[in-house]
C-alpha positions in Angstrom: -48.1 44.4 -10.7 -48.4 44.0 -14.4 -50.1 40.7 -15.3 -47.6 40.0 -18.1 -44.7 40.4 -15.6 -46.3 37.9 -13.2 -46.7 35.4 -16.0 -43.1 35.9 -17.1 -41.8 35.5 -13.5 -43.8 32.3 -13.1 -42.3 30.9 -16.3 -38.8 31.8 -15.2 -39.4 30.2 -11.8 -40.8 27.1 -13.2 -37.9 26.8 -15.6 -35.4 27.2 -12.7 -37.1 24.6 -10.5 -35.4 21.5 -12.0 -32.0 23.3 -11.8 -32.6 24.3 -8.2 -33.6 20.7 -7.4 -30.4 19.4 -9.1 -28.3 22.0 -7.1 -30.0 20.9 -3.9 -29.3 17.2 -4.7 -25.7 18.1 -5.6 -25.0 19.7 -2.2 -26.9 17.0 -0.3 -25.0 14.3 -2.2 -21.6 16.1 -1.7 -22.2 16.5 2.0 -22.7 12.7 2.3 -19.4 11.9 0.6 -16.5 10.8 2.8 -12.9 12.1 2.2 -10.4 9.2 1.5 -6.7 9.4 1.2 -4.5 6.9 -0.6 -0.9 6.6 -1.8 -0.4 5.6 -5.5 2.7 4.8 -7.5 3.1 6.1 -11.0 4.8 3.5 -13.2 6.0 4.3 -16.7 5.8 1.7 -19.4 9.0 0.5 -21.0 11.0 1.4 -17.9 11.3 5.1 -18.6 11.0 7.7 -15.9 7.5 8.7 -15.1 6.6 12.3 -16.0 5.1 14.9 -13.6 1.4 14.4 -13.2 -1.2 17.0 -12.4 -4.5 16.6 -10.6 -6.6 17.0 -13.7 -4.6 14.0 -15.3 -6.2 11.6 -12.7 -9.6 9.8 -12.7 -11.0 7.9 -9.7 -13.8 5.4 -10.2 -15.8 3.8 -7.4 -17.7 1.2 -9.3 -19.4 3.1 -12.1 -19.2 6.5 -10.3 -16.5 9.0 -11.0 -15.3 10.7 -7.8 -14.1 14.2 -7.2 -10.4 14.5 -6.6 -9.7 17.2 -4.0 -5.9 16.8 -3.5 -3.0 15.5 -5.6 0.2 15.7 -3.7 3.6 14.6 -5.2 5.5 12.9 -2.4 8.8 14.7 -3.1 10.9 17.3 -1.3 9.3 18.5 1.8 6.4 16.1 1.3 8.6 13.0 0.9 8.2 11.9 4.5 7.8 8.2 4.9 8.1 5.4 7.4 9.4 2.2 5.9 9.7 -1.0 7.9 12.0 -3.8 6.9 10.2 -6.9 8.2 12.4 -10.0 8.1 11.2 -13.6 8.8 13.3 -15.5 11.3 12.4 -18.8 9.5 14.3 -17.7 6.3 17.1 -20.0 5.5 20.7 -18.7 5.9 20.8 -17.6 2.2 19.0 -14.3 3.2 22.0 -13.3 5.4 24.2 -12.9 2.3 22.0 -10.0 1.3 22.4 -7.9 4.5 25.1 -5.8 2.8 22.7 -5.0 -0.1 19.9 -4.1 2.3 22.3 -1.7 4.2 23.2 -0.1 1.0 19.5 0.4 0.1 19.0 2.0 3.5 21.9 4.4 2.9 20.4 5.5 -0.5 16.9 6.3 0.7 16.0 10.0 1.0 17.0 11.6 4.3 13.3 12.2 5.2 12.6 8.4 5.1 12.5 6.9 8.6 13.5 3.2 8.6 12.3 0.6 11.1 13.7 -2.9 11.5 11.6 -5.7 12.7 11.7 -9.5 12.8 8.9 -12.0 12.5 8.9 -14.7 15.2 6.2 -17.0 16.5 3.4 -15.0 14.8 4.5 -11.8 16.6 6.9 -9.0 15.7 10.2 -8.1 17.4 10.9 -4.4 16.6 14.6 -4.0 17.1 14.6 -0.4 15.7 11.6 1.9 15.6 11.5 4.2 12.5 14.5 6.5 12.5 16.2 8.8 10.0 19.6 7.8 11.6 20.9 5.6 8.8 23.7 4.1 11.0 21.3 3.1 13.7 18.9 1.4 11.2 21.8 -0.4 9.5 23.3 -1.5 12.8 19.9 -3.0 13.9 20.0 -5.5 11.1 21.2 -9.0 12.2 21.3 -12.4 10.6 18.0 -14.3 10.6 17.8 -17.1 13.2 16.9 -19.6 10.4 15.0 -21.8 12.9 11.6 -23.5 12.5 11.1 -22.9 16.2 10.4 -19.3 15.3 7.7 -20.4 12.8 4.1 -19.4 12.8 2.0 -17.4 10.3 4.1 -14.6 8.8 0.9 -12.8 8.1 0.0 -12.7 11.8 3.4 -10.9 12.4 2.5 -8.4 9.6 -0.9 -7.8 11.1 0.7 -7.3 14.6 3.1 -4.7 13.1 0.4 -2.8 11.2 -2.0 -2.7 14.1 0.6 -1.4 16.6 2.0 1.2 14.2 1.1 4.8 15.2 -0.5 6.9 12.4 1.4 10.1 11.6 3.7 9.8 8.5 2.5 10.9 5.1 2.9 7.3 4.0 3.7 4.0 5.7 5.1 1.0 3.8 6.6 -2.4 4.6 9.2 -4.5 2.8 8.5 -8.0 4.0 11.3 -10.6 3.4 9.8 -14.1 3.8 9.0 -17.4 2.1 5.3 -16.5 2.7 4.7 -20.0 3.9 2.2 -20.3 6.7 2.7 -23.5 8.8 -0.9 -23.3 10.0 -2.5 -22.7 6.6 -0.2 -24.4 4.1 -2.7 -26.7 2.2 -3.5 -24.0 -0.4 -6.6 -22.0 -1.2 -7.8 -19.3 1.1 -5.6 -18.3 4.0 -7.5 -16.7 6.9 -4.3 -15.2 8.4 -3.2 -13.7 5.0 -6.7 -12.3 4.4 -6.8 -10.7 7.8 -3.4 -9.1 7.4 -4.4 -7.8 3.9 -7.6 -6.3 5.4 -5.6 -4.7 8.3 -3.1 -3.2 5.8 -5.8 -1.9 3.5 -7.7 -0.4 6.5 -4.5 1.3 7.7 -3.4 2.5 4.3 -0.1 0.6 4.6 1.5 -0.6 1.3 3.3 -4.0 1.5 6.2 -5.0 -0.8 7.5 -8.6 -0.6 10.8 -10.3 -1.4 10.6 -14.1 -1.5 13.3 -16.0 0.3 13.3 -19.8 1.0 12.4 -21.2 4.3 14.4 -23.6 6.4 13.4 -27.2 6.6 11.0 -29.1 4.4 9.1 -26.0 3.4 12.3 -24.7 1.7 12.2 -27.4 -1.0 8.5 -28.4 -1.2 7.2 -27.2 -4.6 3.6 -27.1 -3.4 4.4 -25.0 -0.2 6.7 -22.7 -2.1 4.1 -22.1 -4.8 1.4 -21.2 -2.2 3.8 -19.0 -0.2 4.7 -17.0 -3.3 1.0 -16.8 -4.2 0.1 -15.4 -0.8 2.9 -12.8 -1.0 1.9 -11.8 -4.5 -1.7 -11.4 -3.5 -0.8 -9.3 -0.5 1.5 -7.0 -2.4 -0.8 -6.6 -5.4 -3.9 -5.7 -3.4 -2.2 -3.2 -1.1 -0.5 -1.4 -4.0 3.0 -2.9 -3.6 5.3 -5.2 -5.5 6.3 -8.8 -5.0 9.8 -9.9 -6.1 11.1 -13.4 -6.7 13.1 -15.2 -9.4 11.8 -18.7 -8.9 11.9 -21.4 -6.2 15.6 -21.0 -5.5 17.4 -18.2 -3.5 17.8 -15.0 -5.5 21.5 -14.4 -6.4 21.1 -10.8 -5.5 18.5 -8.5 -4.0 20.0 -5.4 -5.7 17.7 -5.4 -8.7 14.6 -5.8 -6.4 15.8 -3.0 -4.1 16.6 -0.7 -7.0 13.1 -1.2 -8.5 11.5 -0.6 -5.1 13.5 2.6 -4.7 12.2 3.8 -8.1 8.6 3.1 -6.9 9.1 5.0 -3.7 10.4 8.0 -5.7 7.3 8.2 -7.9 4.5 8.2 -5.4 1.6 10.6 -4.9 -1.0 11.1 -2.2 -4.5 11.5 -3.5 -7.6 12.6 -1.7 -11.0 12.1 -3.1 -14.7 12.2 -2.0 -16.1 8.6 -1.9 -19.7 7.6 -2.2 -21.3 6.4 1.1 -20.6 2.7 1.9 -19.4 0.4 4.6 -16.3 -1.7 4.7 -13.9 -2.3 1.7 -14.9 -0.3 -1.4 -13.4 -1.1 -4.8 -11.5 1.7 -6.5 -9.8 2.3 -9.8 -7.4 5.1 -10.3 -6.2 5.9 -13.8 -4.5 8.6 -15.7 -4.9 10.2 -19.2 -1.2 10.6 -19.5 0.2 8.2 -22.2 2.3 5.2 -21.2 1.7 5.7 -17.5 -0.3 3.5 -15.1 -0.9 3.6 -11.4 -0.1 0.9 -9.0 -2.6 1.2 -6.2 -4.5 -0.8 -3.5 -7.6 -2.5 -4.9 -9.8 -0.8 -2.4 -10.2 1.4 0.6 -12.2 1.1 3.8 -15.1 3.3 4.8 -16.4 3.7 8.3 -18.4 6.3 10.2 -17.8 9.8 8.7 -15.0 11.6 10.4 -12.5 14.3 9.5 -9.1 13.4 8.0 -6.1 13.5 10.4 
């Protein structure tokens, strides 16, 4: 072979070596990535309707690393499937019962593909009176007045965790509307709440979004400024970090749930499922999902859980 050709080939090969190494690192790195799915809500500034968003409008950051987005699915039409549990605290005072008509109307206005479940919190457990169903009449009929009894009291967060952990996976999205004072009779002194933290971790691990409406409790807890403040703080923290919303107007009963339920319906109508490839890790990983579209922001869980690599369901 011509000596000049050999020299030229050597130069080309040497020049390609760094590129080949980078390509090898890329595939090795990509193979180690874990697919993660989350549901995000698009919220338009100034109350306007959120525009349609495309996959290339979205950026996902895990720490200082930008992650590859592999799916961006608008949860509309044939992809609007959802299971939504209404989780009502039996220690709510009787004022919550005045809103049952508004809740039934909210159920009637949800998309036909939404399956509604009705459950009540009692003694730290959950009493499911109606498993998720698309039969609006059955769901509405399952609603009943809260017992308004302190004898039913325990940690509302234990009830939430019980529901989340016994909820079969299957729907495109699973969400909870929790109607409670948020007051934990076992952990009411303020600061960290082990039961709330455990319920939050369970919801994040399961990918369940939790929305909350504050209602006063019966008894002393219903008029204690300190207990009310901590209950609302726990509810807000739970909703915020799972990608939901918390609703309350102050320390007194809300005159109407209608504005809250209308806002929630708007949130549910502007959601997307995103799939991205996450860097290796263990446990809760921080995530930040943003968009380049003007005047739009995403309401999302603060993180996602990683475990041993396994295929998505």
